FIRO-381717 format. One record per residue: residue in one letter; z, y, x of N, C-alpha, C, O in turn. Coordinates in steps of 0.02 Angstrom, whole numbers, plus 50000, padded with zeros to 5 digits. Example, Ala and Ser with C-alpha at 12.3 -4.5 7.8 and 13.67 -1.06 7.14 Angstrom:
% residues 2
A503904971650660503904977550615503904983550660504234983450712 S503544988850642503574994750684503945000250645504025005750670 
This chain:
% residues 360
M511285137848285510645140948264510125135448256510065131148299 A509735135748202509215130648190508655131448241508495136948263 K508355125748258507785125948304507205129648272507105129448211 S506805133048315506195136048290505705130648272505695125348303 K505305131848221504825126748199504125129248216503875133948185 E503805126048264503135127948284502635122848257502795116948250 S502035125248243501525121248210500985119148259500745123148299 V500795112648256500305109848303499755106248264499905102348218 L499135107548282498565103848255498325098948309498165101048365 V498295092548292498055087448338497425084348308497455081148256 T496855085248341496235082448314496145075248336496385073248389 G495785071348295495705064248310496375060748309496495056248350 G496815062748263497515060948265497675053548263498215051548285 N497215049348238497345042148235497015038448292496945032348290 G496805042148344496495038948402497005036248451497615037248442 F496775032948502497205029648552497675034648585498285033648584 I497405039848615497825044748650498185049248600498775050648608 A497815051648549498115056348502498705053448465499185057048450 S498685047048449499245044048413499885044248454500435044948426 H499835043748520500415044448563500645051748567501245053048571 I500165056448565500355063548564500735064948500501255068248501 V500485062548443500815063448379501525060448382501995063448357 A501585054548411502245051248417502735055548456503305056348436 H502505058348512502935062648552503165068648511503755070448512 L502705071648475502875077748437503345076148379503825079948367 I503225070748344503635069048286504305066248305504825068048276 E504305061748353504915058248369505325061548425505855059048445 A505075067348449505435071248501505635066748559506215066948582 R505155062748583505305058248638505425061948704505735059248750 L505175068048708505285071948769505935075848763506005079948717 Q506395074648806507045077848802507005085448810507445089148788 C506455087748843506395094848856506095098648797506045104848800 I505905095348744505625098848686506185102748651506695100048632 A506055109348644506565113648614506395115348542506805118348507 S505805113548520505585115448453505545109348407505465103648429 D505605110748344505495105748292504785106848268504645111748233 Y504325102348286503615103648273503405101548203503605096248179 D502995105648173502655104148111501955101748132501565105748157 V501805095348121501205092248149500675090848096500825087948044 T500065093048109499495091448067498995087548110498815089848164 A498775081848086498285077748122497635077548083497635076748022 T497075078248118496435077348084496225070048088496295066848141 V495965067448033495665060848030495025061447988494905066747959 R494635056247986493985056747951494045056647875493635059647841 S494555053347848494595052547776495315051047754495745049747796 S495435051347689496095049847663496275042447675496855040847685 S495775038147674495915031047687496155029947759496575025647772 K495875033847806496105033447876496825035747882497225032947920 A496995040947844497685043347844498155038047817498695036947844 E497955034747763498365029547734498465023647782499015020947787 Q497935021747817497995016347866498485018147922498865014047946 F498455024447943498885026747997499615026647976500045024348013 L499755029147917500445029247892500705022247875501305021047876 A500245017647860500465010847844500805007547903501245003347895 I500595009347964500915006448023501455010948053501825009048098 H501505017148025502035021748047502355024747985502325030847975 P502675020747943502945023247880503475028647889503575032847845 A503825028647946504335033747958504045040647966504405045647963 W503395041047977503065047547987502835050647921502575056247921 K502925047147866502615049247803502785056447784502345060147762 D503405058447792503605065147772503605070047831503825075747825 K503365067747888503375071847949502685073747974502625077748019 L502165070747945501495071747970501035073947914500995070747861 N500675079447925500175081847878499485079847902499385078447962 F499005079547857498335077647875497825082847853497915086147802 A497295083547892496705087447874496105082847886496115079047934 F495605083247845495045078447848494415081647877494165086747852 V494175078647931493565080947965493105074847972493165071148020 P492645073947924492235067947924491745067447982491585061948005 E491495073248007490965073048057491035078948104491025084748082 L491115077648170491215082948219490625087648225490705093548239 R490015084948215489415088948227489245093548169488815097848177 T489575092748113489445097048055489655104248070490185105448099 A489235109048050489405116148059490065117648022490165115547965 H490505121348056491145123348027491565117348006491935117547956 A491515111948044491855105648027492615106548020492935103147981 F492905111148059493625111948061493895117648018494495119048019 E493445120947980493655126847942494255125347896494725129347893 K494225119747861494755118247812495435116947844495945116947810 C495435115747909496075114647944496485120947946497095120747954 F496155126747939496495133147949496725136247884496725142347876 D496935132047837497275134647778498005136347795498385138747753 K498185135047859498835136847886498725139047958498195137847986 Q499215142247987499155144448056499535139848102500025136548082 Y499305139548164499595135048214499805139048275499525144248292 D500315136448308500515139148373500115135948429499975139148480 F499935129548419499565125948471499035121448438499135118948382 I498485120548473497965115648453497875110748511497795112848568 V497895104348495497755099048545497125095448521497135092048470 H496585096248558495945093548536495775087248576495615087448635 T495805081448542495645075048574495025071748544494755067148573 A494805074148486494265070748450493605071248489493325076648496 S493375065548513492745065148551492575057748558493015053648566 P491935056048555491755048948558491885045848627491735048748679 V492175039848626492265035748686491945029048672492265024648642 A491325028248693490955022048679490455021048735490125025748756 F490385014848758489915013348811489335009148786488925006848826 K489295008148720488725004648690488475008948632488745008648577 V487955012948645487695017548594486935016948593486625014648641 E486635019148538485915019048531485585025248560485035024848589 D485915030948552485615037348573486165041448608486625043848575 V486115042248673486625045548713486715052848691487285055148684 Q486165056348680486215063348660486565064048592487035067948584 R486335060048544486595060548476487305057748470487725060748436 D487445052148504488075048548493488635050548540489225049548525 L488465053448598488985055048647489005062548665489535065648661 I488445065248684488445072148709488535077248653488975081548658 D488135076748600488175081648546488865081948513489135087348504 P489155076248493489825076648462490355079648507490785083348485 A490315078048572490815080648619490765088148625491255091748620 V490145090648635490045097848645490135101648580490495106648577 Q489795099348527489815103048464490515102948432490725107848403 G490865097348438491545096948411492015101848446492405105148414 T491965102148513492395106748551492235114048535492695117948522 L491595115848537491405122748523491555124648451491785130248437 G491445120048405491575121448334492305123048322492475127648285 L492755119148353493465120448344493675126948379494085130648351 L493415128248437493575134548472493345140548430493705145548425 E492755140048401492505145548359492945146648298493125152348282 S493125141248265493565141748206494255144548225494535148648190 A494515142148281495175144548304495155151948320495635155548306 T494605154248349494555161348367494505165648304494805171048302 R494135163548255494035167448193494625166948146494815171848113 L494935160948142495415159648089496125158348114496595157948074 G496205157648180496855155648207497385161048205497985159548207 G497175167248200497655172748197498015173948263497835170948314 T498505178248261498855180148323499395175148342499675175548397 R499545170448298500075165648311499855160348362500275157748399 L499205158848365498955153448408499025155448482498745160448503 K499395151448519499545152948590499095149248638498855152148688 R498975142748624498615138748675498215133248642498415130248592 F497635132048672497175126648653497185121648710496975123248765 V497435115648697497465110348749496915105348734496895102348681 L496465104648782495875100248774495965093848814496115094148874 L495855088148782495825081848818495145081348852494635080048820 G495145082548917494535081748956494515074748986494725069948955 S494255074249046494225067849080494105068849154493805073849175 A494345064049193494195064249265493455063449278493215065149332 V493075060949229492355060249240492005067049241491435067549263 S492355072249219492075079049226492165081649297491855086549316 V492575078149335492745080249403492375076049455492105078749503 L492365069549446492055065049496491295065949498490995069049453 N490985063249549490265063349556489995056649532490125051449562 S489615056649477489375050449448488895046749494488765040849483 F488645050049545488145046949588488435044849655488065042949701 E489095045049662489435042949723490035038649704490245038449646 E490315035249753490945031949743491495037149733491375043049747 E492085035249710492625040049698492875042949764493135039349806 G492805049449771493005053049831492425057149856491845055349846 V492565062749889492035067049913492135068949985492655071650004 A491645067450026491645069750095492315068650130492555072950166 G492605062750119493215061050154493845064350129494355064250162 R493815067450069494415070550041494495068349969494035065449940 A495065069649941495195067949872494885073149826494805078949844 Y494695070949766494465075649715495045080249695495625078249693 T494865086549679495345091349652495045094449589494475093049571 E495435098649557495215102049496494645106949509494335109449462 D494495108349573493935112849589493265109349588492745112549590 D493275102649584492655098749585492365097949515492735097549466 W491695097649512491345096449449490815091049459490475090949510 N490765086749410490245081549411489565084849406489465089049361 P489085083149449488425086249446487975083349391487415085649382 V488215078349354487795074949304487565079949251487945084349231 T486945079249229486665083549176486485079349115486485073149118 A486355082749060486135079249000485485075549013485375070048987 E485045078549052484405075349068484515068949107484195063849094 D484965069149156485135063049193485355057549145485145051749151 A485795059449099486095054449054485595051549005485605045548992 T485155055748977484685053248928484135048948959483815044948925 K484025049749024483525045749058483805039049084483425034549102 S484465038549085484795032549113484925027349060485095029049003 P484845020949076485025015649029485775014549025486005010648983 D486155017849068486885016849072487235021849028487245027849043 A487545019448973487885023948927488505027148958488725032348935 V488775024149011489345027249046489145034149071489545038849069 L488535034749096488295041249120488265046249062488405052149072 G488085043949003488075048248944488775050648926488865056448908 Y489265046148930489955048048918490175053248969490485058348951 N490015052049032490205056849085489905063749071490245068849076 A489265063849052488925070149039489235073648979489345079748981 G489385069948926489685072848866490345076148881490475081748858 K490785072748918491435075548934491375081648980491715086748969 K490935081249030490845086949076490555092949039490805098549047 L490035091948999489705097448964490165100548911490145106648900 A490565096448878491035099048829491565103548862491725108848837 E491825101248919492315105348954492015111848980492305117148974 Q491415111349010491085117449034490965122348977491045128348985 A490755119648920490625123948862491265127448840491245133248819 A491835124048845492475127048826492655132848873492855138148849 W492585131848938492745137148985492265143148977492475148848981 T491625141648964491145147048953491325151048890491285157148889 F491505147348837491705150648775492295155348787492295161048764 M492795153048824493385157048837493205163348876493465168848861 A492765162648925492565168448966492175173548926492255179548935 E491745171148882491305175648844491645178848784491495184548766 N492105175148752492405177548689493115180348697493345184048654 K493445178448751494115181048766494585180848705494835186148684 P494695174948677495145174448619495865176048638496025176448697 A496285176848588496995178548601497375172748633497875173848666 F497145166648622497475160748650497175159048718496635161348735 D497535154848757497255152448820497075145048815497175141848764 L496805142448870496535135548871496845131648928496925134148984 T497015125348914497215120548965496825114148954496745111948897 V496565111149008496195104949002496545099549042496695100449101 I496685093949009497005088149041496455083049058496075080949013 N496405081149122495855076849145496125070149171496275069549231 P496185065149128496405058449150495825054049172495255055049151 D495975049049214495485043849230495565038249178495785039649122 I495405032049194495445026549146496145026449115496645026049150 V496175026849048496815027049013496945020248981496555017848940 I497505017249000497705010848971498415011548945498765016348961 G498625006748905499315006748881499375003948811498875002248780 P499995003348786500115000848719499755005148667499625011048679 M499605002048610499205005548559499615007048497499945002648470 L499575013248475499905015348413499405016548357499605017848300 Q498765016248372498255017348321498165011048279498345005648301 P497895011748218497785005748176497295000848210496785002848237 L497474994448209497064989148238496984983548187497464980148170 S496374982748163496254977548114496034970948146496004965848112 G495884971148211495674965148246495464967048316495484972948334 P495254962148357495054963548426494514968848432494484972648481 H494074969248382493524974048384493764981248383493384985748403 S494374982448361494614989348355495044991448415495324996948414 I495104987248465495444989248527495014994748559494404994148563 N495345000048583494965005648611494595003548674494764998648707 E494075007348691493595005548743493925004248810493764999248843 T494375008548832494665007748899495135001748903495114998048952 N495555000748852495974994748851495544988448847495744983148872 R494964988948815494534983148808494264980948876494354975248896 F493914985648910493594983448972494094982449030493974978449074 A494644986149029495114985849085495654980449076495954978349126 I495784978349014496324973549002496094967648958496114961848980 Y495874969048897495764963648848495214958848868495254952848852 N494694961248902494144956748921494364951348971493994946448981 F494944952149002495214946749044495514941249000495554935549021 L495714943048939496044938348894495574934848847495704929248824 D495004938048831494564935348779493984931148806493544929148767 G493984929848871493464925548900492864929348926492414926248955 T492834935848917492264939748941492214939349017491664938649045 Y492784939849051492794939749124492994932849149493584931749164 S492534928349152492684921549176492694921249252492984916649281 D492384926249284492364926349357492594933249379492204938049378 V493224933749400493524940349416493144943749472493054949849471 E492924939949521492584943049580491954946749562491754951349598 S491634944949507491004948249489491104954249442490624957649425 V491724955449421491854960849374491854967549410492154968349463 K491504972449382491504979249408491734984049352491514983449295 F492174988649370492384993949324491955000049335491685000949390 P491885004349285491515010549296491875015349342491555019349376 Y492545014949345492965019049388493545014749412493675009449383 Y493905016949463494425012749492495105016149500495495014449544 H495245021049457495905024049454496105024649381495675025149337 F496755024649367496995024249298497585028849288497855031749335 V497775029549224498405032749205498635029749139498215027849098 D499285029249129499555026349068499505031349011499605037349020 V499335028848952499245033148893499865037148877499815042748853 R500455034348890501075037948875501165043948921501455049048900 D500915043448983500935049149028500415054449008500535060449014 V499845052148985499325056848962499575060848902499485066848898 A499895057348855500175060748796500715065648816500735071348791 R501145063548861501685067948883501395074248917501665079748908 A500855073348955500545079048988500275084148937500345090148947 H499975081748882499725086248831500285090248798500215096248786 V500835086848783501395090248750501715095348797501855100948777 L501815093448860502095098148908501625104048920501845109748929 A500975102648919500475107948932500475113248878500255118948891 M500705111648819500715116648765501135122648783500975128248765 T501675121548819502155126948832502275128448906502605133448921 A502015124348951502125125549023501755131949044501145132349036 A502125136749071501815143049090501265142149142500755145549140 K501375137549189500895136649243500265132849221499795132249259 A500265130449158499675126849133499145131649106498585129449092 S499315137949099498855142749068498195143249106498175144549166 N497645142049068496975142549095496865138249158496545140449206 K497125132149155497065127549211496765120849189496855118649133 R496395117749235496225110649230496785106849265497035109049317 I496985101049238497515097149268497315089849270497255086549219 L497215087249331497075080149340497705076149329498235077849356 V497665070749290498225066149282497965059049298497605055949259 V498155056649356497935050149381498535046849416498865049949457 S498665040549399499235037049428499055033649494499375034949545 G498545029449494498375025749554497795021049543497415021749496 L497745016249588497185011649590497215006449534497755003949517 I496635004949505496574999249460495934995549479495394998549484 T495994989049488495414984849503495454978549461496004976749438 P494894975149450494914968949412495414963849440495774960549403 Q495424963249506495874958249537496604960049526497014955749511 L496774966449533497474968449521497684967049449498234964549437 V497244968549402497414967249332497514959849319498004957849288 A497044955749343497094948449333497734945749364498074941649334 T497884947949424498484945549459499124947449421499564943349413 Y499164953749398499764955849362499844952149296500404950449277 I499294950949261499354947249198499614940149211500064937849177 R499334936849261499534929949275500254929649300500604924749286 E500474934749338501164934649363501674936249308502194933049305 R501504941049266501984943249215501964938949152502444938849114 F501404935349141501324931249081501064924349100500484922749090 P501494920149129501274913449150500944909449094500504905449106 E501174910649032500894907048975500164908848961499834905448921 L499914914148992499224916348981498754914249038498164916049038 K499014910449087498614908749145497974905049127497454905849160 E497994900949074497394897249054496854901849027496274899949025 R497054907749006496564912448977496294917349029495784920549018 V496634917949086496454923149136496274919849202496694916449232 A495664920849225495444918049289495854920949345496084926649342 S495964916949397496394919049453496044923649501496364927849533 G495374922949508495014927049556495204925449627495354919749644 N495204930649669495394929849739495914935149756495744940749775 P496564933449747497094938449757497104941649826497394947049834 S496784938649875496774941649942496274947349947496294951249995 R495814947949898495334953449898495474957849838495294956149782 T495804963549849496004967949795495414971849766495364972649705 V494974974149809494414978449788493774974249784493644970149828 P493374975149730492754971349724492294972249784492254977649813 E491944967049803491484967349858490944972649844490664972949789 G490814976849894490304981949886490554988549858490184993449855 V491204988749838491484994949812491884998349868492374995449894 A491675004349887492015008049940492455013349908492205018449883 L493105012349909493565017149880493745022549931494055021049983 L493545028649916493695034249959494375037249939494715034349897 P494575042949966495265045149955495505045749883496105045049871 G495065046949836495295046749766495455053549737495015057749730 W496105054649719496285060249677496885064049703497385060949722 D496845070549704497405074949720497715077249654497425081249619 V498305074649638498635076349575499235080949586499695081149545 S499225084649640499795088949655499885094349602500445096449589 R499335096549570499415101749519499825099149460500225102949432 S499755092849442500135090149386500885090549401501285092149357 H501075089049463501785089449482502025096749483502585098249464 E501595101149507501775108249510501865111149440502335114949428 V501415109449393501425112249326501985109249284502335112849248 F502075102649288502545099249243503245098549272503695096449236 G503345100249335504015100549362504255094449399503905089449404 A504855094949425505135089849469505235083149435505225077949467 S505325083149369505445076849333504795073149318504815067549292 W504225076149332503585072949316503455067049362503525067649423 S503255061449333503075055449373502585051349332502485052449273 Y502275046549366501775042149334502025034949332502345032549379 R501875031549278502005024349275501515020849321500945022949330 G501755015349352501335011449396500895006449359500995005349299 L500415003549394499934999149362500264992849334500094990849278 E500724989849370501034983649345501384984849278501324980749232 E501754990249273502094991849210501594993049154501684990449099 S501074996749168500574998249117500214991949093500114990949033 V500014987749141499674981549123500134977149082499934974449030 A500754976249104501234971949068501354974448997501354970448950 D501444981048989501574983748922500964983248877501024982048817 T500374984148907499754983648867499634976448845499474975248786 V499704971748890499604964748873500114962448822499954958948774 G500744964448831501264962648782501094965248713501204961848663 D500824971248710500624974248647500034970448616500034969148556 I499544968648657498964964948632499174958148605498954956048551 V499614954648641499854948048619500214948648552500134944448508 R500604953948544500944955048480500434956048424500524953348369 H499924959848437499404960948386499024954548371498834953348314 E498904950548422498544944248411498924939748362498614936348321 R499584939748367499974935748319499884938348248499884934448201 E499804944848241499694947848175498994946148148498904945448087 W498514945548193497814944348172497684937148152497214935748115 T498114932448175497984925348161498294923348093498234917548073 
């Protein structure tokens, strides 16, 4: 008997995380996938689609595109619904820590893009649409005004970041704006579901710092995604000449391949229905990253400062219990596991070095 063919819409399809989700769906990398998926990815323009296929030519006859030039535009996703979908995976949202206007550049696109797609899906998705999977963030869970951890316990999916749009717009720190945008977009999604009660359900995947190999188009170092840039590439490009003085905005990570796998599993996992799911692997610090790069790539030692390997955590950073990810194991099953930091760093650096040879 032929496999059933289910249709999936992936927004922001040429992005860092979304490109891995598309790869999982197209290449059936997950052994537990029982369906042959018909995949549509949204990108901003036809030229973006061409760039994406240029580096993934095998996907040419397996991937459809829909064009969404601007998330904040009213009814931005309407044209995507010239067909019906079984699942929607929404990843399109700005990830930038250098912006001119936090409200305009971070908060509004995150909130308006999420609500706009939910509204279109409710009106136009039909009865076939089963689940809306939203790429959230652990920053919607943590407290932006404290170190990671709450009152001596680990964060869980019951926690919410208290940050407001007003806090973010008054702060010179764009990271706070990113945190607010992700939190407010997720809250808006849950409120929409409660008020409108659409036929489909909602699952939100909440990862912390996401690093890993890149499948998105990269024309040069400037196009490396934000998290790989500050957590990995800045050790290689001379930005971090003194490891001990480097501070990350957060100190826990997850590999992009695990984040993508979580989104694909969440589409059909019964226990994922109407749930937030934290996906966090473990600790990441500047010293750990520098040490792993120097150990795994001796030829790069001249580019990466050694720091102080005896001090894993930056001075002045108090790491509290961190994250309770038991729900991810409960929802995704006994085979679910996370890649460790050394593997993720090694694979990311190897990928960057490969790209550097292409850029020269």
